[in-house]
N, C-alpha and C positions, 0 to 999 in steps of 0.2 A: 669541579662541582657539577653534578648532573642537572638536567633541566628541572626535574621535579624538586631537587634540593634547592635550587636557585628560586624556584617558585615558592617553596615553603618559607624561605627567608623573606621574600617579598610579601607573602601573605601574613607572616608574623608581624611585619612592620605595619601592614594595612590594619590588622586587628588592633594593634597598640595605638596607632595614630588616628584612625578614622572611627573605629568601633569602641575604643577605650576598653579593650578586653585583653588581659594578659593570658597567654596560652603557655602553660608550663612545659609541654612537650609536643612533639609532632603527632603523637598517638592519643593525646588527651581527648576524651569524648566531650565535645563542646556542648552537646545537648544534655547528656546525662548529668554533667557537672553544673548545669545551669548557666554556663558562660554565654550561651546563646539561647534566647527565648524566641517567641514568634516575631516580635518586633526586631530583634537582633538578626534573625534569619532574613527578613525583608531588607534590612539595611545591608547585610552581607551581599545579597543578590544585586542590590543597586551598586555597591562598591565594585563587585566583580565586573559588572557591565562598564562602569566608569573607568576602572584601571586597566582592564584587559580586553574590553570590547566583547565580553562573553555574555550573550543573551541566554536566558534560561526560560524555557517553557514550563511554567508552574505545573501544568497538568502532567508533564512527563518527568518532573523532578522526583528523585528518590532521596529521602533524608540521609541515607547512608552516604551519599555523595558529599554531604556537608558536615559529617560527624567529627572530623578531625582535620588538622592542617594537612596531613599526609593525603587524606581522601580528597580534600578540596584541591590540592596541588595536582593530583592525578586527574581529577575532573577538568580543571582549567587547561592542563597540558593537552588532554584529548580534544577539547574544543578548539584550542589554538591550532593543533595539528590538522584537524578536519578543515578548518578555515583556510589554512595554508595550502592544503592539498586541493581544495576547491578553486583557490586562486591560481594555482599552478596549472590546473586543467583548462582554465579559460584562455 
């Protein structure tokens, strides 16, 4: 299982357990389908920080990064890689 696929599985569980949102597929548009509204987006950002230690600068956030499980997994994986590379450089 790839890192992104593993993250998608973990994110699907996070959506179900913490946000009480069922996500039918990895490509489902969470915004267009109404599964995530503005309050849900804020809660998602809080959960990403809590579960993965990923902090998101709201001013730099692009909604496309949070549109689907696949996009969120890619976003989180990139943040985790950046953090690991920064730690390795120290």
